[in-house]
Each structure stands twice: as C-alpha cells, then as structure tokens.
N, C-alpha and C positions, 0 to 999 in steps of 0.2 A: 473291166473293173475300174480302170482309171477314169473313164467317162462317167461311170456311176458315182464315184466319189466326188468328182467335180460337180455333177448335177446336184447331189445332196448338199454340197457346200454352198452353191448358188441359191438353192432353195432355203437353206438356213439363214443366209445373209439377207435374203429378201424378207423372210418372216421377221427376223429381228429388226430390220430396218423399218418395216411397217409398224411394229409395236412401238419403237422409240419415237417415231414421227407422229404418233396419234395425238390429237388435240385432247385437252383436259376440259371438257365441257361441263359446266355446272349450271343447273337450272336456276334462273333468276325470276322467272314468271312463267305462266302457262305457255308451253311451246316456245319459250325463249331462253337462250343459253349464252353464257359468257365463256370464252376460252381462257382459262386461268393461265395457261402457258404463254399466251400472247400478250399478257399484261406487261406494259413497259412504262416505267416512271422516269421522267427526265426533267431537268430544269431548263426553262427557256433562257437562252444566253443573255438577252438584253434586259429582261425584267426579273429574272430569277424566279419566275412563276413555275409552279409545279404542273407539269403536263402528264396526264395519264392516258395511254392509248390501249385499246383492246378490241378483239373481234367479238361480235355478237351474231349468233345464228338464230333465225326465227323460222319456225316451221309454218307451212301454209295452214292457216286456221279457218279457211273458207270465208274470211271476212270480205267486205266489199273491196278493200284494197287489193287482195289477191285475185279476186274475180276480175277486177279491172285490168290488172297486169296480164292475166291469162288471155283476156279478150284482146288486149292491145298487141301482144306478141304471138297470139294464136298457138299457144302451147300450155300444157299443164305444168304447174310449178310445184316443186316439192318443198324447197326452202330458199332462204336468202342469207347471205353473210354480209355484214357491214363493219368496216373499221372505223371506230369512233376515236376522237381525241377530245379530251376534256381538260380545260384549264381550270384547276381547282381555285386558284386565287381570284380570277376575274369572272368566274361563273359563265364561261363561254364554252361552246361545243362546236366541233367540226366533224363532218363526214368526209373521210378521205377516199375510201374504196367501197364499192357496192357490187356484189355479184349475186345473180339469181340463177338457180339450178333447176333443171327439168326433173322429171320423175326417175331418170336414169343417173342423176347426179352429175350431169354434164352442164357446164355454164352456158346459159343462153343470153344473158345480159351481163355486161361488165362495164362499170364506169370507174374512172380514176380522176379525182378532182385535186386541184391545188388547194391546200389548206385555207379555208375561209371561215374565220371565227364569227359566230353569231351568238347573241345572248341566249341564255337558257330561260325559257318561259316557265313559270310555275305550273305545276300540275300537268306536265307533259311527259312524254317518253324521255326527253332530254333531262328533265328534272329527276326522273327515276334513275337514269344512268348516272347523273351527277351524284346522287346519294350513294350509289354503289361505289363510284370512284372515290368518294370521301372515305368510305370504310376501307377500301384498298389502301388509300393514302395513309390513313391512321395506323394501319398494321405495318406499313413500311418504315415508319418513323422510329 
C-alpha cells in the first residue's frame, strides 16, 4: 500500500510539474509562435536601452529553407526554436540560440552564439519581430 501511495504521489508531481513548465505559445504568423512566458525585458547597463528577448518556434512549412536543412542534415525536421534579442532603442537584433528538432522532438542541431547586434532591415522577419517587441514593450510601460 505504501508503494502504491508513493507511486501516485510521484505521478501527481510529474503531472503537475509538466503542466507548470509548459510554454505559453501564441501564434504570430502562419506556423510561427512566440513563447509569452519567455519574454524578458531588461535595460542595457551602459546605454539604458530597452532589450527584449523571447523564444520563437517555427514549424516546418516545407519551404526551400527547410528542404535545404533536411538535405544538409539528412533528417526530417519538425520545427525550430530561436532565441531573439531586440534592442528597441537602436533597432538592432541578435540571434542567441537556435535549436532544430526532428520528427520525434529530439534536438538535432543546436547553436549558441555570443550576442552580435545587427541592424534590422525593413520588410524582413527581423522587422516583423521588432514590431512585436514594440507592442510587448508598450504594454510593459
């Protein structure tokens, strides 16, 4: 009986832990989502610029980009997650982490970069994300 109660307790803790750790994905474009729980807003120490970081998940949409990735790595791809940082004041963007997952949800590509700021080019994905970051920033003020 004691083992049964311990088993149920472990099962309950596992279930509750999985629920509380679930990401809060919101669709921002076709097959593209932002994790609202990952949004972090901070001030850059030297310039006092507002930096917003967040994870974006993009599902494989069978575009030439994903076809090329699958060909290069010889595996089917389900989705990718990218950690972006956006400097609202200077209109710069940085990609800090990038992880690609196979059809079983197992990471097959993982890159971690030192923050390198680049200007946001108009009418690009970076510009689209900048506009989202501005909305998030305005709601935090």
